[in-house]
Every structure is written in structure tokens, then in C-alpha cells.
N, C-alpha and C positions, 0 to 999 in steps of 0.2 A: 088628676091633679092636672089644671092647669096653671095657666097668668088668670086672674083674674078680673082679663081688660075683655073676657068677651071665648067664643070659639076660637081650640084652636087650630091654625094651620095644614096639622096635622097627629099622630099618637106617633111616639116610640114604643115602641113592642121587645120585651126582652125575660127571658130568665133572669127570677130571683132578682137582685137590684141595678139590673146589667142598664135599662130603662130612667133609674133617677139619678147612676153616675152618673150616665151620658147625659145627658138633659143638664143637668148640676153642671157641667162644664160646661156646655154649650151657651147657658146661661149666661155666667161668669165671664165669656171672652162678649159676646154678644148682645148681652141684657134685652132688651124688649123686646128686639128680632125675634130669636128664639120665642118661641111661641106653638110650646109643645106641648101633648095629655102625654102621660106617664103609667104607661098600665105595664103590670109584670105580670107574670104565669105561676107566681109563688102560690101552693094552695089551690091552683084550677085547676080540673082536665083540659080540655081542649071545648067542648062544650059550654065550662064556664069562660074562656079567653075566648071564642065565641059572641057572647053575655055579656060581657064587659065593652068589649067593639064595639056591642053594635048599640050602643048608648051613643056615644060619639058619633058614630053611621047615621042616630038618626038626627044629630045637631047639624050634620050639610059634612063635618070629615070626610073627605075621598080621597088622603095620601097616610098608609099605615109603615113605618120604617118597624123592622125585624132586625133581629141578630144573626141566626144562623137560617141559613136556606133551607133543610131539610126540617129544621126541629118546631117543638109543637106551636109557640108561633107565626111559625109560618107557617103550618096546616091550616090552624086554626082564621086565621087574616082570608090564607085562598079561598077558601072554602066559600068565603062573605063574598068572596067573586061571582058567584055562581048568581047570586039574586043582587051584589051590585056590579054590575060589568063596569060601572066607568074608574069600582073605587080602583087605585093604585099600590100593589106592594111592592116596598126595596127591601132589600136581605141583606146580608153582614156590614151594617147602619157600623160608620165611623162617624170622630169626631169632623174630619174633613167635610163629611158629605154632611153633619147638620148645617153648621156650619154657611158651609155653602147654599143652602136649602131654606133659610134663616134670613140671608138678606141679602134674593131672588125676590124682584118685583112684580117677575112672570107668578101667570097664577099653578097654585098649589103641582098639580099634577107634569104642567110641564119643566114649573121648577127643579119636582120630584128628579125629573128624568133628565133635569141639562146635570141637575149636581148629580146623580150615579156615575154620569161621563169622568163628571170633571175628577169624582174623589178616588177613581179608577187614579188619574192622575198621583195621587196623595201617598203611594204606597212605592215605596223606596228603602237598597236593602246599600248596605257601606258597608264597607271595612269587611273581613274576617276574607284566608284564602279558600283556593278549590281542591 
């Protein structure tokens, strides 16, 4: 699933409904700026995930956001880096990460790296006692 305006800037890939949910939230906040394709691993093995991503790579997408650092989604994306070395894979996807990327005017690979650096700062713990 991608916006009808053309090739998305990035793919969001995750387990079950993760990608659709987080991209839906990003679109609710960012509107047209949140130009992502959504891929789920549901019902797919690693080869199936790679095939699903391959279609987006063929269209020129070079940024993939995944949910878990060592999950099947990331493993499939990382394998594609062997044949597409310019592919950027970012794990631990969060809403602040996607929003920062969506609002960036930088080329996708640079925007992804910058967004990842800034998204780390969005993690906060409040309250509780030690």
C-alpha cells in the first residue's frame, strides 16, 4: 500500500499490522508528507518478505524502516543490502522517527539517518521510583 502520488520515499516493514498502524498514525499527523509503502510479514517467510520488498526496490525505494532489529523483517531487508548496497535499513521504527523522516527535505537516505539520530532523543522515562 502506498500513496497514489507515485513511488514512496520509504517502505515501512513489520510484523502483522505494525507497519499499517504506525504509517496510519504518521499519515494522520503529517498528511501527504507521510509517503510510505506498507509491507507486513504476515503469512510470509523470509524469501516472501524479500520478494515483497523487491518490487519496491525495483521502483527505486532505497530506505526501509523495520520494527525489530533481529526479526525476520530486518533479516530480509539486510539480505537485500547484499545486492543493493545503497539500501538503508533502520530498525526500531517509532512514530517520531517516521514523522522526522516525512517532514525532511533531504534525500531519503540522508533523511533516514538524520531522523534515526533525532528519534533516539524522543525516548523518555518519567515518574516511578528507583
